[in-house]
C-alpha positions, 0 to 999 in steps of 0.5 A, spaced: 500 500 500 502 506 498 504 511 504 498 516 503 493 510 501 493 508 509 490 515 510 485 515 505 478 515 508 476 509 503 482 505 506 480 506 513 472 505 512 474 498 508 478 496 515 471 497 519 467 493 514 472 488 514 474 487 521 468 483 525 471 485 532 476 490 535 480 489 542 479 497 543 474 502 541 475 509 543 470 514 542 473 521 542 479 524 537 482 529 542 489 529 545 487 524 550 483 519 545 488 519 540 494 518 545 490 512 547 489 509 540 497 510 539 498 507 546 493 501 544 496 500 537 503 500 539 501 494 544 499 490 538 491 491 540 486 491 534 484 499 535 479 503 532 478 510 534 472 514 532 471 522 532 464 525 531 467 532 528 475 532 527 481 531 531 482 536 536 476 540 534 474 541 541 479 543 547 485 540 544 486 545 538 484 551 543 490 551 548 494 556 550 499 552 546 504 550 552 507 544 553 508 545 561 509 543 568 504 548 570 508 553 574 501 555 578 500 548 580 507 548 583 504 554 587 498 550 589 503 545 592 501 540 587 508 537 586 506 530 583 502 533 577 508 538 576 513 532 576 509 528 571 508 534 566 515 536 566 517 529 565 512 528 559 514 535 557 521 532 556 519 526 552 514 531 547 521 535 545 524 528 544 519 525 540 515 531 536 521 536 536 518 539 529 512 541 533 515 542 540 519 548 542 523 550 548 521 557 549 524 562 554 519 566 559 520 572 563 516 574 569 516 581 570 517 583 578 514 589 580 517 588 588 523 585 591 518 580 595 516 577 588 523 577 585 525 572 591 519 568 591 519 567 584 527 565 583 526 560 589 520 557 586 523 556 579 529 553 582 524 548 585 521 547 578 528 546 574 529 541 580 523 537 578 525 537 571 531 533 572 535 530 566 529 533 562 530 540 564 529 545 558 534 550 561 536 553 568 532 559 571 535 565 572 534 572 575 535 578 570 536 586 572 531 591 570 535 593 564 536 586 561 528 585 562 527 592 559 531 590 553 528 583 552 521 585 553 521 592 550 513 593 550 513 592 558 512 598 563 518 600 566 515 604 572 517 600 579 520 594 575 525 591 579 527 586 574 525 579 572 526 571 572 527 567 566 525 560 566 524 555 560 518 551 558 515 548 552 511 551 546 507 547 541 502 547 535 496 543 538 492 541 533 498 539 528 500 535 534 493 531 534 493 530 527 500 527 527 499 523 533 493 520 528 497 519 523 502 515 527 497 511 530 495 509 523 502 507 521 502 503 527 496 499 525 490 503 528 484 505 524 482 512 526 476 516 523 474 523 523 467 525 522 464 518 525 459 519 530 457 514 536 450 514 537 449 508 541 453 503 546 452 496 545 451 491 551 451 483 552 446 479 556 450 481 562 449 489 561 457 489 559 458 494 554 461 490 548 461 495 542 458 501 539 453 503 533 456 509 529 455 513 523 459 515 518 456 523 518 458 524 510 455 518 507 450 517 513 451 509 513 451 506 520 455 501 523 455 496 528 462 495 531 464 490 537 469 490 542 472 487 548 473 494 551 470 501 549 473 507 552 470 514 553 475 520 551 470 525 549 472 531 554 467 536 555 462 531 552 463 525 557 457 526 560 453 524 554 456 518 553 455 516 560 448 517 559 448 513 553 450 507 558 446 509 564 440 514 563 440 516 570 448 517 571 450 524 574 454 529 571 461 528 572 464 534 568 463 541 569 466 545 563 470 551 564 471 556 559 478 559 557 479 564 551 485 567 548 486 573 543 491 573 538 495 579 536 500 582 532 508 580 533 509 588 535 506 587 542 511 582 544 517 583 539 522 579 542 523 571 542 521 571 550 514 570 552 511 573 558 508 570 564 504 574 569 503 570 575 497 573 579 492 577 575 486 580 579 482 573 579 488 570 581 490 566 575 496 566 570 496 570 564 501 568 558 503 572 552 506 567 548 510 568 541 506 563 536 507 562 528 509 570 528 503 572 532 502 573 540 497 569 543 494 572 550 490 568 555 487 565 558 481 566 562 477 561 567 469 561 567 465 556 569 459 554 565 453 550 565 453 548 558 458 546 553 458 546 545 462 545 539 463 552 538 464 556 545 463 563 544 468 568 548 464 572 553 465 580 553 467 580 560 473 575 558 475 579 553 475 585 557 479 582 562 484 580 558 485 587 554 485 590 561 490 585 564 495 586 558 494 593 558 496 594 565 503 591 563 504 593 556 506 600 554 503 599 547 496 599 548 491 593 546 484 595 543 479 590 540 481 593 533 488 589 534 485 583 535 486 578 529 483 572 532 479 570 538 478 563 540 474 560 546 476 553 549 472 548 554 476 544 559 473 538 562 474 539 569 472 534 574 465 537 577 466 539 584 463 535 590 461 541 594 459 546 588 465 550 589 466 555 584 473 556 584 475 553 577 483 554 579 482 549 585 479 544 581 484 539 580 487 538 573 490 531 574 486 526 570 481 521 573 479 514 570 472 511 572 470 504 571 462 504 570 458 498 572 457 496 565 465 496 564 465 502 560 472 506 561 472 513 562 478 518 562 477 525 564 481 531 566 488 532 565 492 537 560 495 536 553 502 535 556 500 529 559 496 526 554 501 520 553 501 518 560 493 519 561 493 514 555 498 509 558 494 509 565 487 508 561 490 502 557 493 499 564 487 500 567 483 496 561 488 490 562 488 490 570 480 489 570 481 483 565 479 486 559 485 485 555 491 481 556 497 484 559 502 488 554 507 493 557 506 500 554 511 502 548 510 510 547 515 513 551 520 512 545 515 512 539 517 518 535 511 522 532 509 522 525 514 528 522 519 528 527 526 529 525 532 532 527 534 537 523 529 543 523 530 550 520 525 554 524 526 560 520 520 558 515 513 556 516 514 549 513 518 547 519 512 544 523 511 539 517 518 536 519 520 530 515 513 531 511 516 538 508 519 534 502 513 532 500 510 539 500 516 541 496 515 536 491 508 538 490 510 545 488 515 542 484 510 538 480 505 544 480 509 550 481 502 554 482 501 550 488 507 554 491 502 561 491 500 563 498 493 563 500 493 570 502 498 576 502 498 576 510 499 569 511 505 564 509 501 558 507 501 555 500 496 552 496 500 545 496 499 545 504 491 545 502 492 539 498 497 535 503 492 536 508 486 533 504 491 527 501 495 525 507 492 529 513 484 526 513 482 533 512 474 533 510 472 540 510 474 547 509 474 548 517 478 542 518 483 545 513 483 552 515 482 551 523 486 545 524 491 543 519 493 550 517 492 555 523 489 561 519 483 561 523 487 562 529 492 567 526 488 572 522 480 570 522 479 576 517 484 574 512 481 567 513 474 569 511 477 572 504 480 565 502 474 560 504 471 560 497 478 558 494 479 553 499 472 550 498 474 550 490 480 546 491 477 541 496 471 540 492 475 538 486 480 533 490 474 530 494 470 530 487 464 534 490 459 538 486 457 545 486 452 545 492 456 541 496 462 547 495 457 552 497 454 549 503 462 548 505 463 556 504 456 558 508 458 553 514 465 555 515 463 562 514 458 562 520 464 559 524 469 564 522 465 570 523 465 568 531 473 568 531 473 576 529 472 580 535 
C-alpha cells in the first residue's frame, strides 16, 4: 500500500467493514483519545478510534499552546502533577521536536518580595525537571528585562526571572499523533459519530453503533473494551450507558486573543503570575503572532463552538494593558478563540475553577465502560498509558507493557530550520516541496498576510484526513487562529480546491463556504 493510501478515508472505512471485532474502541479524537489509540496500537491491540467532528476540534486545538509543568500548580503545592508534566514535557521535545519548542519566559517583578519568591520557586521547578530540564532559571536586572521585553512598563520594575518551558502547535500535534497511530496499525476516523453503546446479556458494554456523518451509513462495531475520551462531552456518553448517571464534568471556559508580533517583539514570552482573579496570564510568541490568555469561567453548558464572553475579553485587554506600554484595543485583535476544559465537577459546588484539580481521573462504570477525564495536553501520553493499564488490570485485555515513551511522532526529525513556516511539517516538508515542484502554482500563498501555500491545502486533504474547509483552515493550517479576517477572504478558494480533490459538486462547495463562514465570523472580535 502506498504511504498516503493508509490515510485515505476509503482505506480506513474498508478496515471497519472488514474487521468483525476490535480489542479497543475509543470514542473521542482529542489529545487524550488519540494518545490512547497510539498507546493501544503500539501494544499490538486491534484499535479503532472514532471522532464525531475532527481531531482536536474541541479543547485540544484551543490551548494556550504550552507544553508545561504548570508553574501555578507548583504554587498550589501540587508537586506530583508538576513532576509528571515536566517529565512528559521532556519526552514531547524528544519525540515531536518539529512541533515542540523550548521557549524562554520572563516574569516581570514589580517588588523585591516577588523577585525572591519567584527565583526560589523556579529553582524548585528546574529541580523537578531533572535530566529533562529545558534550561536553568535565572534572575535578570531591570535593564536586561527592559531590553528583552521592550513593550513592558518600566515604572517600579525591579527586574525579572527567566525560566524555560515548552511551546507547541496543538492541533498539528493531534493530527500527527493520528497519523502515527495509523502507521502503527490503528484505524482512526474523523467525522464518525457514536450514537449508541452496545451491551451483552450481562449489561457489559461490548461495542458501539456509529455513523459515518458524510455518507450517513451506520455501523455496528464490537469490542472487548470501549473507552470514553470525549472531554467536555463525557457526560453524554455516560448517559448513553446509564440514563440516570450524574454529571461528572463541569466545563470551564478559557479564551485567548491573538495579536500582532509588535506587542511582544522579542523571542521571550511573558508570564504574569497573579492577575486580579488570581490566575496566570501568558503572552506567548506563536507562528509570528502573540497569543494572550487565558481566562477561567465556569459554565453550565458546553458546545462545539464556545463563544468568548465580553467580560473575558475585557479582562484580558485590561490585564495586558496594565503591563504593556503599547496599548491593546479590540481593533488589534486578529483572532479570538474560546476553549472548554473538562474539569472534574466539584463535590461541594465550589466555584473556584483554579482549585479544581487538573490531574486526570479514570472511572470504571458498572457496565465496564472506561472513562478518562481531566488532565492537560502535556500529559496526554501518560493519561493514555494509565487508561490502557487500567483496561488490562480489570481483565479486559491481556497484559502488554506500554511502548510510547520512545515512539517518535509522525514528522519528527532532527534537523529543523525554524526560520520558515514549513518547519512544523518536519520530515513531511519534502513532500510539500515536491508538490510545488510538480505544480509550481501550488507554491502561491493563500493570502498576502499569511505564509501558507496552496500545496499545504492539498497535503492536508491527501495525507492529513482533512474533510472540510474548517478542518483545513482551523486545524491543519492555523489561519483561523492567526488572522480570522484574512481567513474569511480565502474560504471560497479553499472550498474550490477541496471540492475538486474530494470530487464534490457545486452545492456541496457552497454549503462548505456558508458553514465555515458562520464559524469564522465568531473568531473576529
